[in-house]
N, C-alpha and C positions, 0 to 999 in steps of 0.2 A: 864527766862525759862531755865530749864535744859535739855529739849529735852525728847524724848520718852524713857521710861524705859521698857525693854522687860520683859516677864513673867519669873518667877523665876526658875532657876536651883538651887536646894538646895544643901547644904553640904551633901556629901555622894553620890550624883548623878554622880560624875566624879572624877577621880584621875589622877595625873601626874605619868606616868609609864616609862618615858625615857627622856634623855636629852643628848645633845652633845655640849660641850662648845667650840668646834672648829668651827663647822658649825652653832652654835647658833640655834639649832633646839630642839623642844620638842615633846613628844608624850603623849597623854591623852587617857584614856579609859572610856567609858560610863559604869557606874555601874548600871544605871537604864535607861529606854528609855528616849531619849531627843527629844523634839518637834521641828519641822521645824519652823524657824523664830527666834529661840533663838540666842542671841548675848552674847558671853562670852569674857572677856578681860583677858589678861595675862600680868603680869609685873614682873620685877626683882628689882623694887624699894622696899626697905625694909619697913616694917610696923613699925611705931612708936606708941606704946601703950600710951606713955606719951602725945603725941600730938593728938592721935586719927586720924592719917592720914598717908599716904605714905610719906616717907622722900623725900623732894624736890617737892612735888606736889604744884602747884601754878596756879592761874588763867591764868597767862601768859606763863606757861610752862606745857603743857598738857602731856608730857612724863616724868615729874619729872626730877630727876638727871640721870635716866637710860633709860629703854625702855618700850614701851607699844605696845602690839600685840593684834589684834582683830580677833575673830573667829565667823563667821556667819553660822548657820546651814540652808542649803537650803532645806533639806529633813529631815524627822524623822530619828533618829539614834537609832539603836537597841542596847540593852544591850550587852556588850562584844565588841562592835566596838572600834577600835583604830584609832585615828585621829592624823596624824603627820604633823608638820608645813611645811615640804618641799615636801609634797605629794599633788599633784593636784587631786581633785575628785569633781564630779558634786554635791555630797551630802553636800559639805561645801566650804566655801571661807575664806581663810586667808587674812587679810588686813595688809600688812607690808610696806605700803608706803602711801603718801598723808597726808595732814594736819589733825590734830586732831580737830574736831569741838568744838566750844565754847570757845576757848582761847581768852583772852583779849589782843589784840596786840601781840599775840604769834605765833610762827612759828614751833612749835614742830610737828614731823610727827610720824605716826605709823612705827614700824620697827620690825624686828626679835629681840629677846631678846639677848642683848650683854652680855652673861653670863661671869662673872669673873672666871678666872681659879683657884683662891685660895678659895673663898667662895662666895656663893650667895644664893638667895632664889627665888622661883617662886610661884606666887600667881595667882589663878584663881578666878575671881569675876565678878559680873554684876553691871551695873550702867547705868546712862542716856547716851544718844547719845552725849550730850555736856559735854566735860571735865570729862569723866568717872573716871579718876584716882583721881580727886579731890573730887568726889562725889560717892564713891562706895555705893551701896545699900545693898549688902550682899556678903558674901564670900563663896566659894565653896571648895577650897582645898589650902593647903600651903605645900611646900616642901623646906626643908633646906638642901643644899649640902655644908658642912663645912669642916674644917680642925682641927688639934689639937689646933690651935690658936683661932678658931671660931667653937666650937663643937656643938652648938645648937642654937635655937631661942633666941634672945635677943633684947631689945629695939633698934631700928635702930638709929645709930649714923653716919653711913657712907654707902658706897656702898657695904660693905661686911656683914653687919648685918641687921637683921630684926626679928620682933616679930610675935606672933600668933594673928591674928585679932579676933574680937568678932565673936562668932558663930562657931569657929573652935577650936579643942583641940587635943592634943596628945592622950588623953584618948579615944576619939571617933575615933581615927585614921584618922581624916580629916586634921590633921597637922602631918607631918612626918619629923623628922630630921635624916638624914643618920648617922648611928653610925660607919660605916666603912669609915674612912677618906680618904682612897685611892679612894673612889667613886667620887672624884673630883680632879682637878689639884692641883698645889702647887705653892709657891712663885717663884719658878724657871721658871715658865711659861710652865710646862708640862700639856698639855690639856688632856681631857678625855671624854669618852662617856659611859653611863651606861643605862641599861634598865632592866625591870622585866624579869627574866630568865624563859622561859616557860619549861625548863627542870628541874627546882628545884623541889624536891619531893612534897613540899606543893602546888606548882602551878599545878603539874601533878595531884595531888589528886583532886583539885578543877575543873580541866578540865574534869575529869572523872565524878564527882558528879554534876557538875553545880555550886554548891556553893551558899551561900547566899550573900547578899550585905555586911553584917558585916564580913563574912569570907574573902571576897575578900579585903576589906579594911584592915583587920588584916594582910593578906599575903603581900599586897603591902607595908605596913608600917613595913617591916622586912628586914633589909639589907641582911640577908642570902638568900633571894629570888631574889636578883639582881645580875647582872653580867656585865662584861665589853663588850664593842663593840668597835672594832677598827675604829676610825674616818676615813671617806673617805676624801681625799684631792682633789678628782676630781671636776672639775668645773661643769660637767653635773649633773643635779638634779635627779640622780637615787636613788631609795630607798636604804638606808643604811642597813647593816645587822640587826641593831636594828629594823628598820621598818619591814623587812621581818619576823623576829621572832615574833614581836608583832602582825602583821596582821595574821600570822598563828595561834597564840594563840587566837586571837579574833574569828576567824572562828571556831576553835574547841570549844570555849566557847559557841558560839551561837548554834552549833549543839547539844552539851550536854544539854543545857537548854531546847531545844525544845523536848527532849526525856525523860525529868525527869518524 
């Protein structure tokens, strides 16, 4: 038995719009309404197209070679809402501890994504309750944050590489490889945090018009519309500047859509 599989959140319903490789946090935006009860998984294990599996996924290793994070929606989520993994809210629950169900003699646990400072990928997907990393049912979004040495998606050979899974594509803007290599750290260990910039002209235009799903996907998959966020080194789990910018953007997005 693989366990319960939640209802589908399809590709284009959600996009990754921020990440911090110092605090290992991510932000995602709902591009369509999301239903209460949905469960979405996030991993930085690279996808191997040649194997048809996440690199390192194994019945006894539920987190693969890297990390697995779980998001449960406790309430319906409106279009434009931004959910950030270090922000507590009654509308959602992030699971970043505890054993991953379904492992065979395995002890891997859920955790925040330990993002590599040189190159990494983040995948949003759904799957069964038991060993979801080994049994993904469908993919929602993929983001590649690379460097000059790892410029885009490629078949996963190690913790720095990962390919585009079935159902996603760069053409549909459901897979996005950052083209500005400063949007991630480097081999010297310089960390970074980046997010969709609400002040970018293209984003401002969409906030004014409301924008279609396709227009938002196109804007998100454009490095010109992203900007840096200074990572916080405080221990207190206060919203970072990225979170505040994104929450403000989401609120404006919702207001505009209601008055279209």
